[in-house]
N, CA, C and O atoms as a printed pandas DataFrame, in Angstrom:
     atom_number atom_name residue_name chain_id  residue_number  x_coord  y_coord  z_coord
0              1         N          MET        A               1  213.463   51.588  187.641
1              2        CA          MET        A               1  212.981   50.926  186.440
2              3         C          MET        A               1  211.449   50.880  186.419
3              4         O          MET        A               1  210.818   51.066  185.378
4              5         N          GLU        A               2  210.877   50.629  187.590
5              6        CA          GLU        A               2  209.413   50.555  187.641
6              7         C          GLU        A               2  208.791   51.892  187.229
7              8         O          GLU        A               2  207.800   51.923  186.500
8              9         N          SER        A               3  209.377   52.993  187.699
9             10        CA          SER        A               3  208.844   54.315  187.344
10            11         C          SER        A               3  208.964   54.579  185.848
11            12         O          SER        A               3  208.069   55.176  185.249
12            13         N          ILE        A               4  210.060   54.140  185.244
13            14        CA          ILE        A               4  210.238   54.326  183.797
14            15         C          ILE        A               4  209.166   53.557  183.041
15            16         O          ILE        A               4  208.554   54.081  182.110
16            17         N          LEU        A               5  208.942   52.318  183.445
17            18        CA          LEU        A               5  207.912   51.510  182.793
18            19         C          LEU        A               5  206.535   52.137  182.976
19            20         O          LEU        A               5  205.741   52.163  182.036
20            21         N          ARG        A               6  206.247   52.634  184.154
21            22        CA          ARG        A               6  204.960   53.268  184.416
22            23         C          ARG        A               6  204.796   54.561  183.606
23            24         O          ARG        A               6  203.704   54.862  183.125
24            25         N          CYS        A               7  205.875   55.314  183.460
25            26        CA          CYS        A               7  205.820   56.523  182.627
26            27         C          CYS        A               7  205.552   56.157  181.172
27            28         O          CYS        A               7  204.820   56.857  180.473
28            29         N          THR        A               8  206.149   55.054  180.722
29            30        CA          THR        A               8  205.920   54.589  179.356
30            31         C          THR        A               8  204.462   54.205  179.157
31            32         O          THR        A               8  203.864   54.519  178.127
32            33         N          ILE        A               9  203.900   53.532  180.134
33            34        CA          ILE        A               9  202.484   53.145  180.059
34            35         C          ILE        A               9  201.606   54.394  179.988
35            36         O          ILE        A               9  200.658   54.441  179.205
36            37         N          LEU        A              10  201.915   55.393  180.794
37            38        CA          LEU        A              10  201.150   56.655  180.744
38            39         C          LEU        A              10  201.251   57.310  179.369
39            40         O          LEU        A              10  200.256   57.781  178.818
40            41         N          LYS        A              11  202.456   57.332  178.829
41            42        CA          LYS        A              11  202.680   57.953  177.511
42            43         C          LYS        A              11  201.833   57.264  176.450
43            44         O          LYS        A              11  201.179   57.924  175.642
44            45         N          GLN        A              12  201.849   55.930  176.454
45            46        CA          GLN        A              12  201.090   55.177  175.464
46            47         C          GLN        A              12  199.590   55.294  175.704
47            48         O          GLN        A              12  198.821   55.441  174.754
48            49         N          TYR        A              13  199.178   55.232  176.939
49            50        CA          TYR        A              13  197.751   55.289  177.263
50            51         C          TYR        A              13  197.143   56.633  176.843
51            52         O          TYR        A              13  196.055   56.681  176.269
52            53         N          HIS        A              14  197.854   57.712  177.136
53            54        CA          HIS        A              14  197.334   59.045  176.815
54            55         C          HIS        A              14  197.712   59.504  175.410
55            56         O          HIS        A              14  197.234   60.541  174.951
56            57         N          GLN        A              15  198.579   58.732  174.711
57            58        CA          GLN        A              15  199.021   59.079  173.355
58            59         C          GLN        A              15  199.560   60.509  173.304
59            60         O          GLN        A              15  199.086   61.333  172.522
60            61         N          VAL        A              16  200.557   60.796  174.150
61            62        CA          VAL        A              16  201.125   62.134  174.240
62            63         C          VAL        A              16  202.610   62.111  173.874
63            64         O          VAL        A              16  203.236   61.051  173.832
64            65         N          SER        A              17  203.152   63.279  173.614
65            66        CA          SER        A              17  204.576   63.415  173.339
66            67         C          SER        A              17  205.341   63.386  174.659
67            68         O          SER        A              17  204.745   63.413  175.736
68            69         N          TYR        A              18  206.674   63.329  174.561
69            70        CA          TYR        A              18  207.481   63.356  175.783
70            71         C          TYR        A              18  207.305   64.683  176.511
71            72         O          TYR        A              18  207.294   64.724  177.741
72            73         N          HIS        A              19  207.168   65.757  175.758
73            74        CA          HIS        A              19  206.950   67.082  176.356
74            75         C          HIS        A              19  205.648   67.092  177.154
75            76         O          HIS        A              19  205.608   67.572  178.288
76            77         N          ASP        A              20  204.584   66.560  176.553
77            78        CA          ASP        A              20  203.291   66.521  177.232
78            79         C          ASP        A              20  203.300   65.547  178.412
79            80         O          ASP        A              20  202.633   65.780  179.421
80            81         N          LEU        A              21  204.056   64.461  178.278
81            82        CA          LEU        A              21  204.174   63.518  179.393
82            83         C          LEU        A              21  204.847   64.175  180.591
83            84         O          LEU        A              21  204.413   64.003  181.730
84            85         N          ALA        A              22  205.914   64.932  180.324
85            86        CA          ALA        A              22  206.607   65.641  181.408
86            87         C          ALA        A              22  205.647   66.603  182.104
87            88         O          ALA        A              22  205.635   66.696  183.332
88            89         N          PHE        A              23  204.843   67.320  181.314
89            90        CA          PHE        A              23  203.872   68.244  181.885
90            91         C          PHE        A              23  202.810   67.491  182.689
91            92         O          PHE        A              23  202.429   67.919  183.778
92            93         N          CYS        A              24  202.339   66.371  182.147
93            94        CA          CYS        A              24  201.317   65.556  182.824
94            95         C          CYS        A              24  201.820   65.067  184.181
95            96         O          CYS        A              24  201.083   65.090  185.167
96            97         N          LEU        A              25  203.076   64.626  184.225
97            98        CA          LEU        A              25  203.646   64.144  185.478
98            99         C          LEU        A              25  203.783   65.263  186.503
99           100         O          LEU        A              25  203.648   65.035  187.705
100          101         N          MET        A              26  204.054   66.472  186.019
101          102        CA          MET        A              26  204.220   67.617  186.905
102          103         C          MET        A              26  202.865   68.165  187.356
103          104         O          MET        A              26  202.724   68.626  188.488
104          105         N          ASP        A              27  201.874   68.113  186.469
105          106        CA          ASP        A              27  200.592   68.763  186.714
106          107         C          ASP        A              27  199.571   67.861  187.411
107          108         O          ASP        A              27  198.739   68.346  188.178
108          109         N          SER        A              28  199.629   66.566  187.153
109          110        CA          SER        A              28  198.599   65.665  187.641
110          111         C          SER        A              28  199.114   64.800  188.794
111          112         O          SER        A              28  200.082   64.055  188.647
112          113         N          THR        A              29  198.455   64.915  189.925
113          114        CA          THR        A              29  198.853   64.079  191.067
114          115         C          THR        A              29  198.532   62.608  190.799
115          116         O          THR        A              29  199.210   61.721  191.318
116          117         N          ALA        A              30  197.497   62.345  189.987
117          118        CA          ALA        A              30  197.163   60.962  189.646
118          119         C          ALA        A              30  198.279   60.340  188.810
119          120         O          ALA        A              30  198.693   59.209  189.064
120          121         N          CYS        A              31  198.768   61.084  187.805
121          122        CA          CYS        A              31  199.866   60.581  186.970
122          123         C          CYS        A              31  201.141   60.428  187.793
123          124         O          CYS        A              31  201.869   59.445  187.652
124          125         N          GLU        A              32  201.401   61.407  188.649
125          126        CA          GLU        A              32  202.599   61.357  189.497
126          127         C          GLU        A              32  202.566   60.137  190.413
127          128         O          GLU        A              32  203.572   59.445  190.569
128          129         N          SER        A              33  201.402   59.874  191.021
129          130        CA          SER        A              33  201.324   58.730  191.931
130          131         C          SER        A              33  201.355   57.407  191.166
131          132         O          SER        A              33  201.923   56.429  191.650
132          133         N          PHE        A              34  200.744   57.367  189.962
133          134        CA          PHE        A              34  200.799   56.137  189.170
134          135         C          PHE        A              34  202.238   55.813  188.777
135          136         O          PHE        A              34  202.651   54.654  188.806
136          137         N          ALA        A              35  202.995   56.845  188.409
137          138        CA          ALA        A              35  204.396   56.637  188.014
138          139         C          ALA        A              35  205.290   56.349  189.212
139          140         O          ALA        A              35  206.447   55.958  189.055
140          141         N          ARG        A              36  204.754   56.543  190.393
141          142        CA          ARG        A              36  205.503   56.314  191.646
142          143         C          ARG        A              36  206.785   57.133  191.694
143          144         O          ARG        A              36  207.867   56.635  192.007
144          145         N          LEU        A              37  206.616   58.402  191.371
145          146        CA          LEU        A              37  207.746   59.334  191.448
146          147         C          LEU        A              37  207.847   59.886  192.861
147          148         O          LEU        A              37  206.855   59.946  193.587
148          149         N          LYS        A              38  209.037   60.284  193.240
149          150        CA          LYS        A              38  209.223   60.931  194.540
150          151         C          LYS        A              38  208.475   62.259  194.510
151          152         O          LYS        A              38  208.506   62.956  193.496
152          153         N          PRO        A              39  207.813   62.619  195.588
153          154        CA          PRO        A              39  207.077   63.888  195.612
154          155         C          PRO        A              39  208.001   65.075  195.303
155          156         O          PRO        A              39  209.077   65.218  195.883
156          157         N          GLY        A              40  207.548   65.908  194.382
157          158        CA          GLY        A              40  208.329   67.089  194.012
158          159         C          GLY        A              40  209.441   66.823  193.003
159          160         O          GLY        A              40  210.153   67.750  192.618
160          161         N          TRP        A              41  209.605   65.569  192.565
161          162        CA          TRP        A              41  210.645   65.240  191.584
162          163         C          TRP        A              41  209.964   64.978  190.255
163          164         O          TRP        A              41  209.185   64.035  190.117
164          165         N          TYR        A              42  210.269   65.833  189.268
165          166        CA          TYR        A              42  209.622   65.719  187.963
166          167         C          TYR        A              42  210.687   65.589  186.880
167          168         O          TYR        A              42  211.506   66.494  186.717
168          169         N          PRO        A              43  210.695   64.478  186.134
169          170        CA          PRO        A              43  211.693   64.315  185.075
170          171         C          PRO        A              43  211.404   65.251  183.901
171          172         O          PRO        A              43  210.251   65.572  183.613
172          173         N          LYS        A              44  212.473   65.680  183.234
173          174        CA          LYS        A              44  212.329   66.524  182.053
174          175         C          LYS        A              44  212.046   65.649  180.841
175          176         O          LYS        A              44  212.222   64.431  180.870
176          177         N          ARG        A              45  211.603   66.304  179.780
177          178        CA          ARG        A              45  211.278   65.610  178.534
178          179         C          ARG        A              45  212.451   64.787  178.025
179          180         O          ARG        A              45  212.276   63.635  177.628
180          181         N          SER        A              46  213.639   65.366  178.036
181          182        CA          SER        A              46  214.815   64.676  177.505
182          183         C          SER        A              46  215.173   63.449  178.345
183          184         O          SER        A              46  215.591   62.428  177.799
184          185         N          ALA        A              47  215.013   63.540  179.660
185          186        CA          ALA        A              47  215.294   62.393  180.529
186          187         C          ALA        A              47  214.289   61.275  180.282
187          188         O          ALA        A              47  214.660   60.102  180.238
188          189         N          LEU        A              48  213.022   61.636  180.120
189          190        CA          LEU        A              48  212.000   60.635  179.826
190          191         C          LEU        A              48  212.296   59.933  178.506
191          192         O          LEU        A              48  212.239   58.707  178.416
192          193         N          GLN        A              49  212.612   60.728  177.484
193          194        CA          GLN        A              49  212.887   60.156  176.169
194          195         C          GLN        A              49  214.106   59.234  176.215
195          196         O          GLN        A              49  214.098   58.149  175.634
196          197         N          GLU        A              50  215.131   59.672  176.897
197          198        CA          GLU        A              50  216.356   58.878  176.984
198          199         C          GLU        A              50  216.106   57.549  177.706
199          200         O          GLU        A              50  216.571   56.501  177.259
200          201         N          CYS        A              51  215.386   57.597  178.802
201          202        CA          CYS        A              51  215.133   56.378  179.586
202          203         C          CYS        A              51  214.174   55.427  178.878
203          204         O          CYS        A              51  214.409   54.219  178.842
204          205         N          ILE        A              52  213.105   55.962  178.320
205          206        CA          ILE        A              52  212.104   55.114  177.676
206          207         C          ILE        A              52  212.654   54.480  176.402
207          208         O          ILE        A              52  212.349   53.326  176.103
208          209         N          SER        A              53  213.456   55.220  175.655
209          210        CA          SER        A              53  213.976   54.680  174.398
210          211         C          SER        A              53  214.981   53.553  174.604
211          212         O          SER        A              53  215.299   52.836  173.656
212          213         N          VAL        A              54  215.481   53.385  175.812
213          214        CA          VAL        A              54  216.438   52.314  176.105
214          215         C          VAL        A              54  215.742   50.947  176.178
215          216         O          VAL        A              54  216.391   49.915  176.010
216          217         N          ILE        A              55  214.444   50.937  176.425
217          218        CA          ILE        A              55  213.713   49.675  176.545
218          219         C          ILE        A              55  213.689   48.997  175.175
219          220         O          ILE        A              55  213.160   49.550  174.210
220          221         N          SER        A              56  214.258   47.809  175.097
221          222        CA          SER        A              56  214.401   47.111  173.809
222          223         C          SER        A              56  213.145   46.327  173.443
223          224         O          SER        A              56  212.258   46.124  174.271
224          225         N          ASP        A              57  213.089   45.895  172.194
225          226        CA          ASP        A              57  211.975   45.073  171.725
226          227         C          ASP        A              57  211.899   43.764  172.504
227          228         O          ASP        A              57  210.812   43.284  172.826
228          229         N          ARG        A              58  213.061   43.193  172.802
229          230        CA          ARG        A              58  213.093   41.941  173.568
230          231         C          ARG        A              58  212.481   42.131  174.950
231          232         O          ARG        A              58  211.760   41.267  175.449
232          233         N          THR        A              59  212.780   43.272  175.558
233          234        CA          THR        A              59  212.233   43.556  176.887
234          235         C          THR        A              59  210.717   43.691  176.817
235          236         O          THR        A              59  210.005   43.158  177.668
236          237         N          TRP        A              60  210.213   44.410  175.794
237          238        CA          TRP        A              60  208.762   44.545  175.635
238          239         C          TRP        A              60  208.117   43.186  175.421
239          240         O          TRP        A              60  207.033   42.922  175.940
240          241         N          GLU        A              61  208.780   42.320  174.658
241          242        CA          GLU        A              61  208.251   40.971  174.429
242          243         C          GLU        A              61  208.175   40.196  175.746
243          244         O          GLU        A              61  207.181   39.519  176.011
244          245         N          ARG        A              62  209.211   40.291  176.561
245          246        CA          ARG        A              62  209.223   39.595  177.852
246          247         C          ARG        A              62  208.141   40.142  178.790
247          248         O          ARG        A              62  207.472   39.384  179.493
248          249         N          ILE        A              63  207.983   41.467  178.787
249          250        CA          ILE        A              63  206.930   42.083  179.613
250          251         C          ILE        A              63  205.564   41.581  179.168
251          252         O          ILE        A              63  204.719   41.236  179.994
252          253         N          ASN        A              64  205.354   41.544  177.853
253          254        CA          ASN        A              64  204.076   41.081  177.314
254          255         C          ASN        A              64  203.814   39.625  177.697
255          256         O          ASN        A              64  202.698   39.273  178.080
256          257         N          ARG        A              65  204.834   38.785  177.593
257          258        CA          ARG        A              65  204.674   37.372  177.955
258          259         C          ARG        A              65  204.333   37.224  179.446
259          260         O          ARG        A              65  203.492   36.404  179.816
260          261         N          CYS        A              66  204.980   38.010  180.283
261          262        CA          CYS        A              66  204.690   37.965  181.725
262          263         C          CYS        A              66  203.257   38.403  182.008
263          264         O          CYS        A              66  202.572   37.793  182.829
264          265         N          LEU        A              67  202.801   39.462  181.330
265          266        CA          LEU        A              67  201.427   39.936  181.518
266          267         C          LEU        A              67  200.412   38.890  181.081
267          268         O          LEU        A              67  199.429   38.637  181.777
268          269         N          ILE        A              68  200.656   38.280  179.917
269          270        CA          ILE        A              68  199.736   37.256  179.415
270          271         C          ILE        A              68  199.722   36.062  180.360
271          272         O          ILE        A              68  198.660   35.522  180.667
272          273         N          HIS        A              69  200.888   35.652  180.815
273          274        CA          HIS        A              69  200.975   34.511  181.738
274          275         C          HIS        A              69  200.197   34.796  183.026
275          276         O          HIS        A              69  199.451   33.945  183.511
276          277         N          SER        A              70  200.378   35.993  183.567
277          278        CA          SER        A              70  199.667   36.382  184.780
278          279         C          SER        A              70  198.162   36.412  184.549
279          280         O          SER        A              70  197.394   35.946  185.391
280          281         N          ALA        A              71  197.737   36.958  183.412
281          282        CA          ALA        A              71  196.309   37.033  183.094
282          283         C          ALA        A              71  195.712   35.643  182.897
283          284         O          ALA        A              71  194.564   35.396  183.267
284          285         N          GLN        A              72  196.497   34.737  182.314
285          286        CA          GLN        A              72  196.020   33.364  182.146
286          287         C          GLN        A              72  195.863   32.671  183.501
287          288         O          GLN        A              72  194.896   31.944  183.728
288          289         N          GLN        A              73  196.816   32.902  184.387
289          290        CA          GLN        A              73  196.749   32.287  185.720
290          291         C          GLN        A              73  195.535   32.784  186.499
291          292         O          GLN        A              73  194.885   32.025  187.218
292          293         N          GLU        A              74  195.240   34.086  186.339
293          294        CA          GLU        A              74  194.097   34.679  187.036
294          295         C          GLU        A              74  192.779   34.413  186.307
295          296         O          GLU        A              74  191.709   34.802  186.776
296          297         N          LYS        A              75  192.870   33.739  185.146
297          298        CA          LYS        A              75  191.715   33.434  184.297
298          299         C          LYS        A              75  190.978   34.704  183.851
299          300         O          LYS        A              75  189.751   34.731  183.749
300          301         N          VAL        A              76  191.763   35.746  183.591
301          302        CA          VAL        A              76  191.214   37.009  183.098
302          303         C          VAL        A              76  191.295   37.052  181.575
303          304         O          VAL        A              76  190.431   37.628  180.914
304          305         N          GLU        A              77  192.332   36.441  181.030
305          306        CA          GLU        A              77  192.594   36.487  179.591
306          307         C          GLU        A              77  193.221   35.173  179.170
307          308         O          GLU        A              77  194.053   34.613  179.884
308          309         N          ARG        A              78  192.814   34.679  177.995
309          310        CA          ARG        A              78  193.416   33.450  177.485
310          311         C          ARG        A              78  194.665   33.736  176.662
311          312         O          ARG        A              78  195.551   32.887  176.557
312          313         N          GLY        A              79  194.737   34.925  176.081
313          314        CA          GLY        A              79  195.906   35.279  175.281
314          315         C          GLY        A              79  195.917   34.637  173.911
315          316         O          GLY        A              79  196.980   34.493  173.307
316          317         N          LYS        A              80  194.765   34.252  173.411
317          318        CA          LYS        A              80  194.677   33.584  172.105
318          319         C          LYS        A              80  194.310   34.541  170.980
319          320         O          LYS        A              80  194.448   34.194  169.807
320          321         N          LEU        A              81  193.848   35.732  171.314
321          322        CA          LEU        A              81  193.374   36.670  170.311
322          323         C          LEU        A              81  194.122   37.983  170.462
323          324         O          LEU        A              81  194.320   38.468  171.576
324          325         N          LEU        A              82  194.530   38.548  169.355
325          326        CA          LEU        A              82  195.249   39.817  169.357
326          327         C          LEU        A              82  194.423   40.838  168.597
327          328         O          LEU        A              82  193.947   40.558  167.497
328          329         N          ARG        A              83  194.251   42.005  169.166
329          330        CA          ARG        A              83  193.516   43.083  168.507
330          331         C          ARG        A              83  194.470   44.237  168.294
331          332         O          ARG        A              83  195.131   44.692  169.228
332          333         N          ILE        A              84  194.537   44.702  167.077
333          334        CA          ILE        A              84  195.435   45.798  166.741
334          335         C          ILE        A              84  194.606   46.937  166.163
335          336         O          ILE        A              84  193.818   46.733  165.240
336          337         N          ASP        A              85  194.784   48.120  166.700
337          338        CA          ASP        A              85  194.145   49.306  166.141
338          339         C          ASP        A              85  195.120   49.937  165.162
339          340         O          ASP        A              85  196.311   50.055  165.447
340          341         N          SER        A              86  194.610   50.338  164.016
341          342        CA          SER        A              86  195.479   50.994  163.042
342          343         C          SER        A              86  194.706   52.092  162.337
343          344         O          SER        A              86  193.475   52.113  162.338
344          345         N          THR        A              87  195.440   52.983  161.747
345          346        CA          THR        A              87  194.854   54.092  161.019
346          347         C          THR        A              87  195.314   54.014  159.570
347          348         O          THR        A              87  196.506   53.866  159.302
348          349         N          VAL        A              88  194.385   54.113  158.650
349          350        CA          VAL        A              88  194.717   54.107  157.232
350          351         C          VAL        A              88  194.908   55.540  156.788
351          352         O          VAL        A              88  194.097   56.413  157.094
352          353         N          VAL        A              89  195.989   55.775  156.063
353          354        CA          VAL        A              89  196.319   57.120  155.618
354          355         C          VAL        A              89  196.505   57.099  154.106
355          356         O          VAL        A              89  197.164   56.206  153.573
356          357         N          ASP        A              90  195.928   58.082  153.412
357          358        CA          ASP        A              90  196.136   58.195  151.971
358          359         C          ASP        A              90  197.595   58.459  151.670
359          360         O          ASP        A              90  198.267   59.189  152.398
360          361         N          SER        A              91  198.079   57.867  150.602
361          362        CA          SER        A              91  199.460   58.110  150.185
362          363         C          SER        A              91  199.516   58.112  148.666
363          364         O          SER        A              91  198.624   57.573  148.012
364          365         N          PRO        A              92  200.550   58.711  148.102
365          366        CA          PRO        A              92  200.665   58.771  146.637
366          367         C          PRO        A              92  201.179   57.459  146.035
367          368         O          PRO        A              92  201.429   57.394  144.831
368          369         N          ILE        A              93  201.336   56.439  146.837
369          370        CA          ILE        A              93  201.841   55.161  146.352
370          371         C          ILE        A              93  200.663   54.344  145.831
371          372         O          ILE        A              93  199.673   54.152  146.536
372          373         N          HIS        A              94  200.774   53.864  144.593
373          374        CA          HIS        A              94  199.676   53.090  144.027
374          375         C          HIS        A              94  199.768   51.631  144.479
375          376         O          HIS        A              94  200.807   51.177  144.957
376          377         N          GLU        A              95  198.685   50.929  144.320
377          378        CA          GLU        A              95  198.624   49.531  144.724
378          379         C          GLU        A              95  199.637   48.736  143.900
379          380         O          GLU        A              95  199.620   48.798  142.670
380          381         N          PRO        A              96  200.507   48.000  144.559
381          382        CA          PRO        A              96  201.531   47.288  143.777
382          383         C          PRO        A              96  200.987   46.048  143.065
383          384         O          PRO        A              96  200.275   45.227  143.643
384          385         N          ARG        A              97  201.352   45.953  141.796
385          386        CA          ARG        A              97  201.100   44.756  141.000
386          387         C          ARG        A              97  202.428   44.407  140.347
387          388         O          ARG        A              97  203.262   45.287  140.134
388          389         N          ASP        A              98  202.630   43.160  140.032
389          390        CA          ASP        A              98  203.905   42.738  139.455
390          391         C          ASP        A              98  204.278   43.552  138.223
391          392         O          ASP        A              98  205.417   43.997  138.085
392          393         N          SER        A              99  203.307   43.743  137.326
393          394        CA          SER        A              99  203.613   44.470  136.086
394          395         C          SER        A              99  203.909   45.943  136.367
395          396         O          SER        A              99  204.789   46.532  135.739
396          397         N          SER        A             100  203.170   46.541  137.315
397          398        CA          SER        A             100  203.414   47.954  137.605
398          399         C          SER        A             100  204.747   48.143  138.324
399          400         O          SER        A             100  205.432   49.140  138.097
400          401         N          LEU        A             101  205.122   47.202  139.186
401          402        CA          LEU        A             101  206.418   47.285  139.856
402          403         C          LEU        A             101  207.555   47.140  138.855
403          404         O          LEU        A             101  208.566   47.835  138.953
404          405         N          LEU        A             102  207.391   46.241  137.895
405          406        CA          LEU        A             102  208.410   46.062  136.859
406          407         C          LEU        A             102  208.537   47.329  136.031
407          408         O          LEU        A             102  209.651   47.767  135.744
408          409         N          TRP        A             103  207.409   47.931  135.640
409          410        CA          TRP        A             103  207.438   49.158  134.853
410          411         C          TRP        A             103  208.091   50.295  135.656
411          412         O          TRP        A             103  208.898   51.046  135.107
412          413         N          ASP        A             104  207.757   50.428  136.932
413          414        CA          ASP        A             104  208.365   51.462  137.769
414          415         C          ASP        A             104  209.879   51.275  137.856
415          416         O          ASP        A             104  210.636   52.242  137.772
416          417         N          SER        A             105  210.307   50.046  138.022
417          418        CA          SER        A             105  211.751   49.775  138.097
418          419         C          SER        A             105  212.442   50.151  136.797
419          420         O          SER        A             105  213.500   50.780  136.813
420          421         N          ALA        A             106  211.849   49.769  135.671
421          422        CA          ALA        A             106  212.432   50.090  134.369
422          423         C          ALA        A             106  212.467   51.604  134.157
423          424         O          ALA        A             106  213.464   52.137  133.669
424          425         N          ARG        A             107  211.394   52.297  134.517
425          426        CA          ARG        A             107  211.311   53.748  134.337
426          427         C          ARG        A             107  212.387   54.457  135.160
427          428         O          ARG        A             107  213.050   55.365  134.658
428          429         N          VAL        A             108  212.563   54.055  136.403
429          430        CA          VAL        A             108  213.562   54.678  137.267
430          431         C          VAL        A             108  214.971   54.350  136.761
431          432         O          VAL        A             108  215.846   55.216  136.767
432          433         N          LEU        A             109  215.188   53.132  136.332
433          434        CA          LEU        A             109  216.490   52.739  135.805
434          435         C          LEU        A             109  216.850   53.529  134.555
435          436         O          LEU        A             109  217.989   53.969  134.402
436          437         N          ILE        A             110  215.895   53.709  133.673
437          438        CA          ILE        A             110  216.127   54.514  132.457
438          439         C          ILE        A             110  216.457   55.953  132.827
439          440         O          ILE        A             110  217.383   56.539  132.267
440          441         N          ARG        A             111  215.716   56.522  133.757
441          442        CA          ARG        A             111  215.985   57.891  134.183
442          443         C          ARG        A             111  217.400   58.019  134.756
443          444         O          ARG        A             111  218.110   58.974  134.441
444          445         N          LEU        A             112  217.810   57.069  135.593
445          446        CA          LEU        A             112  219.140   57.118  136.185
446          447         C          LEU        A             112  220.241   56.940  135.129
447          448         O          LEU        A             112  221.276   57.606  135.180
448          449         N          LEU        A             113  220.004   56.043  134.184
449          450        CA          LEU        A             113  220.980   55.836  133.119
450          451         C          LEU        A             113  221.144   57.093  132.262
451          452         O          LEU        A             113  222.252   57.401  131.825
452          453         N          LYS        A             114  220.062   57.811  132.021
453          454        CA          LYS        A             114  220.142   59.064  131.242
454          455         C          LYS        A             114  220.954   60.102  132.006
455          456         O          LYS        A             114  221.733   60.842  131.403
456          457         N          LYS        A             115  220.783   60.168  133.332
457          458        CA          LYS        A             115  221.582   61.115  134.149
458          459         C          LYS        A             115  223.053   60.753  134.089
459          460         O          LYS        A             115  223.909   61.628  133.963
460          461         N          VAL        A             116  223.348   59.451  134.181
461          462        CA          VAL        A             116  224.755   59.016  134.143
462          463         C          VAL        A             116  225.359   59.332  132.772
463          464         O          VAL        A             116  226.513   59.754  132.689
464          465         N          ASP        A             117  224.596   59.132  131.705
465          466        CA          ASP        A             117  225.073   59.382  130.353
466          467         C          ASP        A             117  225.394   60.846  130.143
467          468         O          ASP        A             117  226.349   61.181  129.441
468          469         N          GLU        A             118  224.600   61.725  130.749
469          470        CA          GLU        A             118  224.844   63.176  130.623
470          471         C          GLU        A             118  226.109   63.542  131.325
471          472         O          GLU        A             118  226.492   64.711  131.337
């Protein structure tokens, strides 16, 4: 379990795919030792994906709480502030307003009713 968690941390830290993570574990002795894998044993992409995807949201929440608690005890972090990095992406969706949402709903409903009538 510890190796799976460590592989997950590597994946998130390096922002790589499961394929690239498998290669990183095979190619880098630093990644291999951080993941605490047996020497010469390299998991495949599918095994990594299967194992990592089993970790539930509840488990991540518990891990986070344990980390924050430990950091508070060591007086490294208070855990009062959360920083989230995000990326804004253009999309064809317009800014929602009540009147525009109502008009969109009516327009789609009319279109569907015309299809049903045909």
